[in-house]
KOLLOSE-250148 format. One record per residue (C-alpha): residue in three letters; y, x, z. Coordinates in pm, whole numbers, padded with zeros to 5 digits, always signed. Example, Ala and Ser with C-alpha at 12.3 -4.5 7.8 and 13.67 -1.06 7.14 Angstrom:
! KOLLOSE-250148
Ala-00450+01230+00780Ser-00106+01367+00714
END
This chain:
! KOLLOSE-250148
Met-04525+02900+04750Thr-04457+02892+04380Ala-04413+02589+04164Pro-04696+02487+03936Pro-04662+02614+03580Ala-04474+02389+03343Pro-04688+02198+03095Pro-04689+02351+02750Ser-04439+02199+02514Ala-04561+02021+02206Pro-04592+02254+01910His-04350+02207+01626Thr-04543+02057+01343Pro-04409+02031+00989Ala-04377+01654+01038Ser-04160+01687+01350Thr-03951+01957+01185Ala-03876+01736+00886Leu-03838+01419+01089Arg-03554+01532+01314Pro-03299+01599+01036Ala-03395+01274+00864Leu-03348+01078+01186Gly-03021+01258+01251Leu-02897+01169+00904Leu-02995+00804+00948Ala-02840+00790+01294Gly-02513+00937+01172Leu-02501+00703+00876Gly-02578+00407+01101Val-02305+00497+01350Thr-02057+00542+01064Val-02144+00204+00914Leu-02125+00028+01251Val-01786+00172+01346Val-01630+00127+01003Gly-01787-00215+00942Phe-01677-00354+01277Gly-01327-00205+01260Val-01257-00312+00903Thr-01390-00663+00972Val-01168-00705+01277Thr-00854-00577+01103Thr-00922-00784+00791Leu-00966-01098+00999Ala-00643-01016+01181Ala-00462-00976+00848Leu-00619-01295+00715Arg-00500-01502+01010Gly-00299-01795+00881Glu-00356-01702+00516Asp-00546-01886+00247Pro-00865-01681+00186Lys-00871-01773-00183Ser-00532-01617-00254Tyr-00550-01338+00005Val-00384-01008-00080Ala-00416-00743+00188Pro-00084-00647+00348Gly+00024-00285+00323Trp-00054-00200+00685Thr-00426-00264+00640Tyr-00485+00042+00418Pro-00366+00308+00663Thr-00547+00120+00939His-00872+00111+00740Leu-00830+00479+00659Ala-00791+00563+01030Ile-01097+00351+01113Ser-01295+00527+00840Ala-01188+00865+00977Leu-01297+00764+01327Gly-01628+00626+01198Ser-01708+00935+00994Leu-01614+01158+01288Ala-01853+00960+01511Gly-02124+00978+01244Gly-02090+01353+01205Phe-02093+01397+01583Thr-02409+01185+01611Thr-02586+01372+01333Ala-02503+01708+01488Arg-02613+01582+01829Val-02953+01463+01705Thr-03011+01785+01509Ala-02893+02015+01791Gly-03028+02366+01764Arg-03048+02348+01387Ser-02804+02430+01111Leu-02520+02207+00999Tyr-02691+02130+00667Thr-02772+01774+00775Val-02408+01715+00867Leu-02303+01850+00526Leu-02557+01619+00361Leu-02404+01320+00543Ala-02059+01430+00425Leu-02191+01452+00069Ile-02346+01105+00091Leu-02018+00954+00209Leu-01825+01143-00058Met-02054+01016-00334Ser-02040+00659-00205Val-01661+00667-00227Ala-01627+00882-00538Gly-01868+00674-00747Pro-01621+00393-00822Leu-01344+00650-00869Leu-01541+00842-01128Arg-01632+00521-01311Gly-01264+00422-01320Gln-01313+00088-01146Arg-00996-00088-01046Gly-00942-00226-00699Ala-00864-00582-00604Pro-00520-00728-00681Gly-00264-00565-00454His-00509-00286-00369Ala-00340+00045-00291Thr-00417+00297-00565Trp-00401+00591-00323Tyr-00656+00446-00083Pro-00984+00538-00262Ile-00865+00894-00320Ala-00756+00933+00042Leu-01087+00786+00159Ala-01279+01034-00059Val-01099+01315+00127Val-01095+01171+00480Ala-01458+01053+00508Pro-01633+01386+00438Leu-01376+01582+00638Gly-01429+01346+00932Val-01805+01402+00921Ile-01765+01779+00911Ala-01508+01770+01192Gly-01742+01558+01406Gly-02031+01796+01344Val-01824+02103+01425Leu-01682+01934+01736Glu-02031+01859+01867Arg-02158+02210+01795Arg-01855+02363+01966Arg-01901+02134+02266Glu-02268+02229+02288Arg-02189+02601+02258Val-01934+02577+02542Arg-02179+02382+02756Gln-02454+02643+02711Ala-02227+02945+02759Pro-02276+03133+03086Pro-01995+03075+03333Ser-01736+03350+03338Arg-01641+03518+03664
END
């Protein structure tokens, strides 16, 4: 006896085609903000422990730590965006990388100075690490998906 025919899949409408990349972009941005926001808050509170908040100057170890957290967050955001937009091009991942680059590069291009004691190298490093993390996360997800869908070798 044969199985009943599968129900027809929903047709791709222009709305669903445009909605998936937008949702993927928002999901990736949300994951990035959650990871970076939580990580930076925790490390800042750890650095602030026992210090007067009014005269707080971030110790030197916080900048490399925040950079690593930003790299991890952007990697997770790129991975999420690529996961939601699976089967499509990497343009949405590149758009997320561009959004993060512009959010970091804006103050750099305007020549805004950081807080007292702020590392001068940090904004430049963040402008490089954030977009590269997004692209790496997107490529990692696509590679993982390609390996998963590949036929098993004998």
